[in-house]
N, CA, C and O of each residue as an XYZ file, in Angstrom:
632
protein
N       3.849    -15.806      5.629
C       4.375    -17.062      6.124
C       4.350    -17.088      7.656
O       3.896    -18.066      8.250
N       4.832    -16.029      8.291
C       4.841    -15.981      9.748
C       3.465    -15.577     10.273
O       2.964    -16.168     11.230
N       2.865    -14.581      9.652
C       1.528    -14.123     10.028
C       0.611    -14.297      8.817
O       0.358    -13.331      8.097
N       0.110    -15.510      8.582
C      -0.635    -15.774      7.340
C      -1.919    -14.966      7.181
O      -2.368    -14.748      6.056
N      -2.515    -14.520      8.280
C      -3.759    -13.766      8.168
C      -3.557    -12.259      8.290
O      -4.529    -11.505      8.343
N      -2.310    -11.820      8.333
C      -2.023    -10.384      8.424
C      -2.400     -9.705      7.115
O      -2.250    -10.280      6.037
N      -2.887     -8.490      7.223
C      -3.285     -7.737      6.033
C      -2.230     -6.694      5.714
O      -1.608     -6.126      6.612
N      -2.037     -6.449      4.427
C      -1.041     -5.480      3.970
C      -1.736     -4.177      3.607
O      -2.666     -4.163      2.800
N      -1.284     -3.091      4.201
C      -1.805     -1.759      3.887
C      -0.675     -0.917      3.325
O       0.308     -0.642      4.014
N      -0.814     -0.513      2.088
C       0.176      0.376      1.486
C      -0.112      1.804      1.932
O      -1.268      2.225      1.971
N       0.910      2.527      2.259
C       0.760      3.911      2.701
C       0.172      4.741      1.554
O       0.697      4.732      0.441
N      -0.905      5.447      1.833
C      -1.550      6.237      0.785
C      -0.651      7.371      0.301
O      -0.661      7.709     -0.882
N       0.121      7.954      1.202
C       1.017      9.054      0.807
C       2.049      8.563     -0.205
O       2.308      9.234     -1.204
N       2.637      7.400      0.051
C       3.629      6.865     -0.877
C       2.980      6.450     -2.199
O       3.582      6.585     -3.265
N       1.757      5.949     -2.120
C       1.013      5.618     -3.333
C       0.788      6.874     -4.174
O       0.997      6.858     -5.387
N       0.361      7.964     -3.527
C       0.152      9.225     -4.239
C       1.446      9.681     -4.906
O       1.441     10.091     -6.067
N       2.535      9.610     -4.182
C       3.822     10.046     -4.742
C       4.203      9.222     -5.965
O       4.753      9.757     -6.928
N       3.915      7.924     -5.933
C       4.208      7.085     -7.100
C       3.373      7.518     -8.301
O       3.868      7.539     -9.428
N       2.125      7.859     -8.068
C       1.265      8.331     -9.162
C       1.763      9.685     -9.662
O       1.806      9.925    -10.869
N       2.141     10.567     -8.736
C       2.637     11.896     -9.128
C       3.928     11.804     -9.934
O       4.218     12.685    -10.744
N       4.703     10.747     -9.718
C       5.982     10.611    -10.430
C       5.796     10.463    -11.940
O       6.724     10.719    -12.707
N       4.607     10.053    -12.366
C       4.335      9.911    -13.802
C       3.273     10.910    -14.265
O       2.682     10.755    -15.334
N       3.043     11.928    -13.451
C       2.053     12.958    -13.765
C       2.764     14.274    -14.051
O       3.659     14.660    -13.298
N       2.387     14.975    -15.127
C       2.995     16.288    -15.393
C       2.730     17.247    -14.226
O       1.661     17.219    -13.616
N       3.709     18.083    -13.932
C       3.592     19.021    -12.799
C       2.324     19.863    -12.873
O       1.714     20.176    -11.851
N       1.942     20.218    -14.065
C       0.767     21.082    -14.228
C      -0.531     20.394    -13.797
O      -1.537     21.064    -13.565
N      -0.516     19.066    -13.691
C      -1.745     18.340    -13.363
C      -1.688     17.643    -12.004
O      -2.629     16.943    -11.631
N      -0.605     17.827    -11.269
C      -0.452     17.133     -9.985
C      -1.556     17.517     -8.998
O      -2.103     16.644     -8.323
N      -1.891     18.799     -8.902
C      -2.922     19.230     -7.947
C      -4.280     18.605     -8.270
O      -5.001     18.171     -7.372
N      -4.615     18.565     -9.542
C      -5.878     17.967     -9.961
C      -5.893     16.467     -9.654
O      -6.876     15.945     -9.127
N      -4.807     15.789     -9.984
C      -4.712     14.347     -9.724
C      -4.751     14.083     -8.218
O      -5.350     13.101     -7.781
N      -4.125     14.943     -7.428
C      -4.149     14.786     -5.968
C      -5.581     14.841     -5.444
O      -5.965     14.043     -4.589
N      -6.366     15.778     -5.955
C      -7.771     15.877     -5.541
C      -8.537     14.613     -5.915
O      -9.372     14.127     -5.152
N      -8.238     14.091     -7.098
C      -8.912     12.878     -7.554
C      -8.568     11.693     -6.650
O      -9.446     10.917     -6.273
N      -7.291     11.561     -6.307
C      -6.861     10.449     -5.453
C      -7.436     10.574     -4.044
O      -7.864      9.585     -3.450
N      -7.441     11.785     -3.523
C      -7.993     11.993     -2.180
C      -9.487     11.687     -2.149
O     -10.012     11.233     -1.133
N     -10.162     11.934     -3.256
C     -11.593     11.635     -3.333
C     -11.849     10.134     -3.205
O     -12.869      9.718     -2.656
N     -10.925      9.331     -3.709
C     -11.065      7.872     -3.577
C     -11.052      7.496     -2.099
O     -11.911      6.752     -1.627
N     -10.065      8.021     -1.379
C      -9.895      7.640      0.026
C     -10.835      8.383      0.970
O     -10.827      8.129      2.175
N     -11.636      9.287      0.445
C     -12.620      9.993      1.265
C     -13.964      9.259      1.299
O     -14.880      9.666      2.012
N     -14.073      8.187      0.531
C     -15.329      7.440      0.476
C     -15.603      6.749      1.811
O     -14.682      6.498      2.590
N     -16.861      6.447      2.065
C     -17.253      5.885      3.356
C     -17.261      4.365      3.400
O     -17.516      3.780      4.453
N     -16.987      3.715      2.273
C     -16.921      2.251      2.271
C     -15.919      1.796      1.217
O     -15.539      2.556      0.326
N     -15.505      0.551      1.338
C     -14.544     -0.003      0.384
C     -15.178     -0.096     -1.006
O     -14.526      0.167     -2.017
N     -16.448     -0.472     -1.039
C     -17.153     -0.589     -2.319
C     -17.211      0.769     -3.026
O     -16.932      0.868     -4.221
N     -17.572      1.799     -2.285
C     -17.649      3.148     -2.857
C     -16.272      3.620     -3.312
O     -16.150      4.278     -4.345
N     -15.239      3.286     -2.547
C     -13.873      3.680     -2.911
C     -13.436      2.985     -4.196
O     -12.791      3.595     -5.048
N     -13.787      1.711     -4.334
C     -13.446      0.988     -5.571
C     -14.147      1.610     -6.776
O     -13.542      1.782     -7.834
N     -15.419      1.945     -6.610
C     -16.172      2.571     -7.709
C     -15.561      3.918     -8.083
O     -15.417      4.242     -9.261
N     -15.208      4.691     -7.068
C     -14.579      5.997     -7.314
C     -13.236      5.805     -8.006
O     -12.879      6.582     -8.891
N     -12.490      4.779     -7.611
C     -11.188      4.501     -8.229
C     -11.355      4.179     -9.714
O     -10.565      4.630    -10.543
N     -12.379      3.399    -10.045
C     -12.636      3.087    -11.459
C     -12.931      4.362    -12.242
O     -12.444      4.541    -13.358
N     -13.728      5.243    -11.650
C     -14.048      6.516    -12.307
C     -12.796      7.373    -12.472
O     -12.617      8.017    -13.505
N     -11.934      7.383    -11.464
C     -10.692      8.158    -11.530
C      -9.780      7.600    -12.616
O      -9.171      8.363    -13.365
N      -9.681      6.281    -12.707
C      -8.852      5.656    -13.748
C      -9.350      6.072    -15.125
O      -8.549      6.423    -15.992
N     -10.658      6.039    -15.335
C     -11.224      6.451    -16.625
C     -10.953      7.928    -16.898
O     -10.639      8.314    -18.025
N     -11.075      8.739    -15.868
C     -10.822     10.175    -16.016
C      -9.354     10.426    -16.367
O      -9.053     11.269    -17.212
N      -8.451      9.702    -15.727
C      -7.021      9.854    -16.026
C      -6.725      9.438    -17.463
O      -5.938     10.083    -18.156
N      -7.359      8.362    -17.900
C      -7.165      7.920    -19.290
C      -7.688      8.966    -20.272
O      -7.071      9.211    -21.308
N      -8.821      9.580    -19.948
C      -9.373     10.607    -20.839
C      -8.484     11.852    -20.865
O      -8.503     12.614    -21.832
N      -7.703     12.053    -19.792
C      -6.759     13.177    -19.732
C      -5.419     12.806    -20.372
O      -4.464     13.582    -20.333
N      -5.363     11.611    -20.959
C      -4.154     11.088    -21.608
C      -3.006     10.877    -20.608
O      -1.836     11.081    -20.931
N      -3.368     10.467    -19.399
C      -2.388     10.143    -18.359
C      -2.440      8.629    -18.126
O      -2.815      8.154    -17.054
N      -2.052      7.895    -19.166
C      -2.183      6.435    -19.130
C      -1.314      5.784    -18.063
O      -1.740      4.829    -17.413
N      -0.087      6.298    -17.876
C       0.797      5.714    -16.858
C       0.235      5.928    -15.461
O       0.279      5.023    -14.627
N      -0.288      7.106    -15.205
C      -0.890      7.395    -13.898
C      -2.117      6.507    -13.687
O      -2.326      5.976    -12.596
N      -2.920      6.350    -14.728
C      -4.102      5.495    -14.643
C      -3.705      4.058    -14.325
O      -4.354      3.388    -13.522
N      -2.639      3.596    -14.958
C      -2.157      2.221    -14.719
C      -1.695      2.056    -13.274
O      -1.998      1.048    -12.635
N      -0.960      3.047    -12.757
C      -0.489      2.972    -11.369
C      -1.668      2.946    -10.394
O      -1.651      2.207     -9.409
N      -2.679      3.748    -10.673
C      -3.858      3.761     -9.805
C      -4.571      2.417     -9.888
O      -4.923      1.826     -8.867
N      -4.775      1.950    -11.093
C      -5.483      0.688    -11.299
C      -4.756     -0.481    -10.627
O      -5.387     -1.328     -9.995
N      -3.439     -0.520    -10.767
C      -2.653     -1.630    -10.216
C      -2.489     -1.558     -8.701
O      -2.406     -2.594     -8.040
N      -2.440     -0.350     -8.143
C      -2.096     -0.231     -6.733
C      -3.201      0.157     -5.782
O      -3.001      0.135     -4.568
N      -4.363      0.512     -6.299
C      -5.404      1.057     -5.422
C      -5.881      0.057     -4.384
O      -6.174      0.437     -3.251
N      -5.962     -1.199     -4.746
C      -6.487     -2.206     -3.810
C      -5.618     -2.316     -2.555
O      -6.130     -2.518     -1.454
N      -4.306     -2.181     -2.731
C      -3.389     -2.247     -1.581
C      -3.585     -1.069     -0.633
O      -3.238     -1.156      0.545
N      -4.137      0.027     -1.136
C      -4.330      1.209     -0.287
C      -5.695      1.222      0.393
O      -5.980      2.114      1.192
N      -6.530      0.251      0.086
C      -7.884      0.229      0.651
C      -8.064     -0.811      1.761
O      -9.183     -1.022      2.229
N      -7.000     -1.448      2.176
C      -7.085     -2.469      3.225
C      -7.650     -1.892      4.513
O      -8.357     -2.583      5.247
N      -7.347     -0.641      4.790
C      -7.825     -0.010      6.024
C      -9.345     -0.048      6.138
O      -9.883      0.015      7.243
N     -10.041     -0.150      5.008
C     -11.507     -0.178      5.014
C     -12.060     -1.445      5.670
O     -13.243     -1.501      6.005
N     -11.216     -2.459      5.854
C     -11.645     -3.701      6.500
C     -11.680     -3.568      8.023
O     -12.100     -4.493      8.719
N     -11.245     -2.437      8.532
C     -11.178     -2.202      9.968
C     -12.233     -1.173     10.371
O     -12.819     -0.524      9.504
N     -12.484     -1.014     11.674
C     -13.459      0.000     12.110
C     -13.078      1.392     11.602
O     -11.900      1.747     11.565
N     -14.070      2.161     11.219
C     -13.811      3.483     10.627
C     -13.056      4.409     11.574
O     -12.382      5.334     11.122
N     -13.159      4.175     12.877
C     -12.426      4.991     13.847
C     -10.913      4.824     13.704
O     -10.151      5.687     14.141
N     -10.478      3.729     13.101
C      -9.047      3.445     12.945
C      -8.491      3.862     11.585
O      -7.277      3.855     11.384
N      -9.353      4.219     10.670
C      -8.923      4.465      9.288
C      -7.796      5.468      9.165
O      -6.810      5.200      8.478
N      -7.915      6.611      9.810
C      -6.886      7.645      9.633
C      -5.540      7.201     10.186
O      -4.502      7.676      9.725
N      -5.535      6.308     11.156
C      -4.279      5.820     11.742
C      -3.639      4.730     10.889
O      -2.414      4.626     10.824
N      -4.465      3.923     10.240
C      -3.958      2.781      9.473
C      -3.511      3.179      8.070
O      -2.615      2.552      7.504
N      -4.125      4.212      7.507
C      -3.874      4.595      6.110
C      -2.427      4.934      5.786
O      -1.982      4.721      4.659
N      -1.693      5.453      6.749
C      -0.321      5.898      6.479
C       0.676      5.184      7.380
O       0.300      4.462      8.304
N       1.942      5.398      7.096
C       3.030      4.813      7.888
C       3.616      5.828      8.859
O       4.795      5.727      9.199
N       2.846      6.786      9.310
C       3.379      7.872     10.133
C       4.140      7.399     11.356
O       5.203      7.940     11.663
N       3.626      6.405     12.062
C       4.277      5.929     13.282
C       5.636      5.331     12.959
O       6.626      5.625     13.628
N       5.682      4.497     11.939
C       6.943      3.858     11.545
C       7.932      4.909     11.060
O       9.115      4.858     11.395
N       7.447      5.856     10.277
C       8.345      6.889      9.755
C       8.861      7.794     10.862
O       9.996      8.266     10.791
N       8.057      8.043     11.876
C       8.515      8.840     13.017
C       9.640      8.107     13.746
O      10.630      8.716     14.152
N       9.478      6.812     13.904
C      10.517      6.001     14.546
C      11.787      5.982     13.695
O      12.892      6.087     14.226
N      11.633      5.850     12.385
C      12.793      5.874     11.484
C      13.531      7.206     11.563
O      14.761      7.236     11.542
N      12.785      8.309     11.653
C      13.422      9.629     11.789
C      14.219      9.726     13.081
O      15.306     10.303     13.104
N      13.681      9.164     14.150
C      14.375      9.180     15.442
C      15.680      8.387     15.361
O      16.712      8.827     15.868
N      15.630      7.231     14.730
C      16.840      6.411     14.566
C      17.843      7.135     13.678
O      19.033      7.172     13.990
N      17.375      7.707     12.583
C      18.254      8.434     11.665
C      18.919      9.618     12.369
O      20.100      9.892     12.158
N      18.151     10.312     13.203
C      18.675     11.458     13.943
C      19.836     11.023     14.838
O      20.843     11.725     14.929
N      19.706      9.887     15.490
C      20.757      9.394     16.387
C      21.966      8.859     15.628
O      23.105      9.067     16.046
N      21.725      8.176     14.524
C      22.855      7.594     13.787
C      23.646      8.654     13.033
O      24.847      8.484     12.818
N      23.004      9.740     12.628
C      23.730     10.814     11.927
C      24.747     11.487     12.836
O      25.804     11.917     12.375
N      24.438     11.579     14.113
C      25.351     12.203     15.073
C      26.669     11.436     15.120
O      27.743     12.032     15.200
N      26.577     10.116     15.069
C      27.777      9.274     15.128
C      28.578      9.414     13.840
O      29.808      9.439     13.878
N      27.909      9.505     12.721
C      28.603      9.651     11.437
C      28.941      8.317     10.822
O      28.242      7.859      9.918
N      30.008      7.677     11.294
C      30.371      6.362     10.748
C      30.578      5.384     11.897
O      31.022      5.756     12.984
N      30.254      4.158     11.636
C      30.366      3.110     12.645
C      31.527      2.188     12.290
O      31.793      1.963     11.109
N      32.225      1.647     13.295
C      33.337      0.741     13.007
C      32.873     -0.553     12.337
O      33.586     -1.126     11.513
N      31.669     -1.006     12.700
C      31.127     -2.210     12.062
C      29.603     -2.209     12.181
O      29.018     -1.345     12.834
N      28.986     -3.178     11.548
C      27.526     -3.258     11.553
C      26.947     -3.507     12.933
O      25.848     -3.049     13.244
N      27.688     -4.231     13.759
C      27.197     -4.530     15.109
C      27.037     -3.274     15.947
O      26.070     -3.149     16.698
N      27.964     -2.354     15.829
C      27.864     -1.127     16.627
C      26.656     -0.297     16.185
O      25.990      0.320     17.017
N      26.377     -0.280     14.893
C      25.187      0.425     14.397
C      23.924     -0.260     14.917
O      22.986      0.403     15.359
N      23.911     -1.574     14.859
C      22.763     -2.337     15.340
C      22.543     -2.107     16.836
O      21.405     -1.975     17.285
N      23.625     -2.061     17.602
C      23.515     -1.831     19.044
C      22.920     -0.450     19.334
O      22.096     -0.302     20.237
N      23.337      0.551     18.572
C      22.794      1.898     18.771
C      21.299      1.934     18.443
O      20.507      2.518     19.182
N      20.928      1.311     17.342
C      19.516      1.283     16.940
C      18.685      0.544     17.987
O      17.608      1.007     18.364
N      19.175     -0.594     18.453
C      18.442     -1.360     19.472
C      18.308     -0.568     20.766
O      17.256     -0.593     21.406
N      19.367      0.134     21.153
C      19.311      0.958     22.363
C      18.254      2.049     22.205
O      17.509      2.344     23.139
N      18.199      2.638     21.024
C      17.216      3.694     20.771
C      15.796      3.130     20.820
O      14.893      3.754     21.377
N      15.604      1.950     20.235
C      14.285      1.316     20.252
C      13.862      0.974     21.683
O      12.702      1.155     22.051
N      14.806      0.480     22.486
C      14.505      0.188     23.894
C      14.112      1.466     24.631
O      13.185      1.472     25.440
N      14.827      2.538     24.340
C      14.521      3.821     24.983
C      13.115      4.293     24.605
O      12.338      4.706     25.467
N      12.801      4.228     23.328
C      11.483      4.667     22.858
C      10.389      3.804     23.478
O       9.351      4.319     23.894
N      10.618      2.491     23.540
C       9.620      1.578     24.108
C       9.390      1.850     25.590
O       8.295      1.614     26.101
N      10.402      2.339     26.276
C      10.293      2.584     27.704
C       9.818      3.972     28.077
O       9.590      4.243     29.256
N       9.663      4.849     27.120
C       9.247      6.221     27.416
C       7.750      6.385     27.220
O       7.057      5.460     26.794
N       7.268      7.568     27.535
C       5.853      7.875     27.358
C       5.468      7.756     25.882
O       4.351      7.352     25.557
N       6.405      8.112     24.986
C       6.125      8.032     23.550
C       5.856      6.587     23.149
O       4.990      6.320     22.316
N       6.598      5.657     23.742
C       6.408      4.240     23.435
C       5.160      3.654     24.063
O       4.621      2.665     23.567
N       4.693      4.254     25.150
C       3.516      3.741     25.852
C       2.223      4.426     25.426
O       1.138      4.024     25.846
N       2.333      5.442     24.608
C       1.166      6.213     24.191
C       0.205      5.322     23.402
O       0.617      4.573     22.516
N      -1.060      5.415     23.734
C      -2.060      4.619     23.033
C      -2.298      5.241     21.659
O      -2.666      6.411     21.553
N      -2.088      4.465     20.630
C      -2.214      4.969     19.267
C      -3.636      4.805     18.746
O      -4.154      5.663     18.032
N      -4.262      3.681     19.117
C      -5.636      3.424     18.686
C      -6.423      2.835     19.853
O      -5.869      2.123     20.690
N      -7.694      3.134     19.900
C      -8.575      2.542     20.891
C      -9.014      1.182     20.358
O      -9.804      1.104     19.417
N      -8.507      0.125     20.954
C      -8.759     -1.216     20.436
C     -10.169     -1.722     20.736
O     -10.555     -2.783     20.246
N     -10.937     -0.989     21.524
C     -12.308     -1.413     21.820
C     -13.148     -1.489     20.547
O     -14.016     -2.353     20.423
N     -12.889     -0.585     19.603
C     -13.631     -0.603     18.335
C     -13.332     -1.888     17.564
O     -14.239     -2.506     17.007
N     -12.066     -2.287     17.533
C     -11.676     -3.506     16.826
C     -12.228     -4.736     17.543
O     -12.713     -5.666     16.898
N     -12.157     -4.745     18.861
C     -12.698     -5.871     19.629
C     -14.191     -6.032     19.372
O     -14.677     -7.152     19.221
N     -14.918     -4.924     19.320
C     -16.359     -4.979     19.046
C     -16.626     -5.508     17.639
O     -17.547     -6.299     17.432
N     -15.816     -5.069     16.674
C     -15.988     -5.535     15.289
C     -15.701     -7.032     15.189
O     -16.412     -7.754     14.490
N     -14.670     -7.496     15.878
C     -14.338     -8.925     15.868
C     -15.436     -9.741     16.544
O     -15.780    -10.833     16.092
N     -15.976     -9.205     17.619
C     -17.062     -9.882     18.324
C     -18.296     -9.980     17.430
O     -18.942    -11.027     17.373
N     -18.622     -8.895     16.734
C     -19.759     -8.893     15.809
C     -19.546     -9.899     14.683
O     -20.480    -10.589     14.272
N     -18.308     -9.979     14.187
C     -17.992    -10.908     13.099
C     -18.120    -12.356     13.566
O     -18.600    -13.207     12.817
N     -17.694    -12.641     14.793
C     -17.778    -14.020     15.287
C     -19.228    -14.424     15.555
O     -19.585    -15.591     15.395
N     -20.059    -13.472     15.958
C     -21.479    -13.756     16.177
C     -22.169    -14.006     14.840
O     -22.973    -14.930     14.714
N     -21.852    -13.177     13.837
C     -22.465    -13.309     12.509
C     -21.971    -14.561     11.787
O     -22.717    -15.172     11.022
N     -20.704    -14.947     12.030
C     -20.078    -16.067     11.310
C     -20.386    -17.344     11.947
O     -19.943    -18.392     11.476
């Protein structure tokens, strides 16, 4: 609604964990290799084909729930393929957001309990301002030149 053309990328790590939640412990390592093989493909088309093969393999292993989770959720994990390949490893996971959440959690745990929601919000906002103003907040996460070139190529072709 606010960003109608924004794309949704589901974190691959969380997707894997959801699949593992319905996988017997004895087969988690094998299933992990299968899932990683999907995301190791060099194109979205190849990843989709590999995902179909993995779903069939899971069904043949009598892991129907895992196969269903892969089948239903794989497309959300492949959004990163729409971006330049140089950005794939950065877009695939929520590492940056989770690092920020850990920093906020670390600060709020020290306080223990807050008198009201506003005081908690003020602490979180102060922490976010601090992070934004430090070297960690200014660190370049991705080289946007690759994306700019891809957008330029798309506008020329379109």
